[in-house]
N, C-alpha and C positions, 0 to 999 in steps of 0.2 A: 454579462458572461462572455467567455470567449466563443465566438462562433463554431469554432472547430470541436469544442467539447460537445458530445452527442450522448444521448441515453444508451445505454446497452440493456438488451432485453434479459431479465433475470435468468431465463433459461440457458443463456450464453455467458453469465456472469463468471463461471468457473474456468472459462477460457482466459480470463485476464490473469489468472495465476498458475494455471497448470504447466507453464514453462519454468517454473522454479526461480522466479527473480527475487532480488533483495527488495523488501519493501519499506515504506515508510508508514508507521502507525501515528495517528494523531488523535487527540481526543479534548475535551473541554469540560471543565465544572468549575461552577462557582467563579466565573469570570478568568480562570487560567486556561491557556491554551499550551499544549506541549505537542512536539514532534520527536519521534525517535527512529532509528533504523532497526529493522529485524531481518535477520537471514533465514529464521525458520518460520515460514508461513506456506499454508498449502490449501487448495480447494479440499472440502470434505464431502459435500454433498450436492445433489443437483436441484431437488424439489422438496422443501423450499432450500435455496442454495445456501450453503454455509462454508466457512473457512475456519482454520485454526492459525493461531500465532502464539509464540511463546514470548512472554512478557516477565522477565525477571522481577523478583521481589523488591529488588533496589531501586528499579526505575519509577520515576514520577509519572510517566504515561500510565502505567498499571494502575496507581492510585486513581488517577482521573477516570480510566475505564471502569473501574470497580464502583467508584461513587457515581457517575452518570449513567452507566449501563450502556453507553453507545460509543462508537470509534469508527474511524476511517482507516482503511488500509489502500494505500496507493502505490502505483508502480513508478519510481524514478527511473530517469533515463541517464545516459552517458553525460548529457548536459548538466545533470544534477549530482554528478559524482562527488565533487568536493562537499557540496551541501549534505549529501547523504553521509559520508564519512564524519563530518563535523557533528550533525545531530546524533550520530550513533556513538560519538566519543565524549560528548559533553552532557553533564547533568544539569537538569533545571535548578536543582537544589544549590549547586556550587556555581552555576553561571545563570543568574536571573535573566540576562539579556541574551541568551543562548539562541533564541530564533533570530532576532534581527542580526546578531554577530554572524550567524551562519548564512544569512541572506535569503532565510525563509520569507516568501510572499505566501500569504493566506487567502483562500477563497472562500466564499459562502455560496456553494451550489444550491440552486433551487430555493433560496431564502432561507437554507438551514443554519442553525447556530454552530454546527460542527466545523471544526477548522479542517479545510482542504488544502493541500500544498499544490501552488501553481506550478505548472511546468511539467507535471507528471505526465505519463501516457495514459494512465487509467486511475479510477477511483472507485472503491466499494464502500458505500455506507452501511455499517454493521450494527445490529442490537446484539448486546451481550446475552448469550445463552449461558445462564449461571451454571456452572458445574464446581461447586466448592472444592470437592476432593481433588479434581483435576487441577484447578488452579492453585490450591495449597501446595499438593504434592509433587506436581509437574511443571508448575508455571504455565501451563497450557490453557488457553482460552479460546471459546467457541464464539464465533459471530454468525449471526443470520444475516445475510446480505438483504438488505432492505431497498437498496437502489444501487445502480452502477453507472458509470459514464466512462467514455474513453476518448481521446483525441483521434479524430477520424483520419488525421495524417498518418497514423500508424496502426490503428484498429478499426475496422469497418466490416460491415456484412458478417459479423459473428467471428472474424479471424483477424490475427495479427499479420500486418504486412511490413514487417522490417526491411524486407528486400526492397521496398518501393520508397522507403523514407530514407532521409540522410543518416549518416552514422551517429549523428548526436541524438537520435530518437531510439537507439537499441536499449533494450533493458540491461541493468547491471546485476551481476552475481557475485557476491563476496566470498572470498575464499578464507582469509584470515588477515589481521594486522594491516588493514588498508589496502590489501591486494584485491582487485576485482576482475572479473571478466566481462565483456559485453557479449550479448547472445551473438551467436555465429549465423552462418549461412544456413538456408532453408535446405532440407532434403525430403524427398518423397519415397517412401518404400514402394517397391513393386506391387501393382494392384491396390494401392491405397485408394480410398474414397476421395473424391474431389471435395 
């Protein structure tokens, strides 16, 4: 395993998503791996930590999540911009070689069988919290975070350190049609806690 990938305490896991990045969602079932991009994901709860992500009925990753009950949400970086756009715009059903064609390298963290995308800044391993009404009506999936990791070059001591890392480490934020922004410069409100 990459020595820069370090566990994140579960009580700090929400901080991996609270800045609103575009994420990659991956899952595995019956020997099939897939990865997709999702712009609609957010932290939901602290204890136990939970998150939400929207997975359209048409995407193959959704079927893998529903079948396996497990998935990974990861935070891609500027260095993975093209990869993120590729996996967000190609269907596994139409492109069986989607992952290698997009340059996706998969990791297995902590001996897990779930597919984790290499090169991301953070990873959240989730167990699906079944909410059939929300899933069917709103495509909204809830995951309980079972474990979390981050690359210490950009997230350590429970905080993001984008300002200390190279620009390739900044998280990306999708607007529309392949147009993204990278997270900007840090600011601190007067009287804010350290």
